[in-house]
Residue, then its C-alpha position, 0 to 999 in steps of 0.5 A: m125666960a127662954g121659951l116663954v117669951d119672944l124677944k123682939s128688941v133690946d135697947v141699950s141706949g140708956t146709960d144706966v138701964l137696958q130695956l127689952n121688948t117682947g113679942q107679947g107686948s111687954r117692956i121690961t127695964f133692967a139696971m145694968d148691974r144685978l142682971e141675974e137677980q132681975l132675971r129671976d124677979w122677971r120670971r117670978v112676976h111672969d109666973y104670978g101673972r100667968k096664975t092670975g090671968k094677967a100679962i106684963r105690960t111694963l115692968d121696971l126691975s131697975v128699982t131695987n124694991n117694989a118694982p112697978v108693974l102694969w098688967l094686961e088681961a092675958s087674953a089681950v096679948p099674943s100667945s106667950a110661947p114663941g113659935l118653934n119650928k117643928p119638923s113635919i112628921h111627913r117627910k118627903k123622900h128623895v128618890 
């Protein structure tokens, strides 16, 4: 999901779950095991939402089957790509 969402915070205060909050307003919940599988599932849900014009509000991947998801209209959230620092094409020359 690197490059697709802007990670704002990670909450590990729960004993069994990990929660991520993104700059796009999403809250994703993961179980502490099966992280690789859950990251793939998050990507699948994210891609499906983009195709249908929706954005994830909440997604609970700690549930093993039929993960609950709440959607928002994609137009109601900030850009899904985090700000990248691109170098200016006009460089100042030190003389």
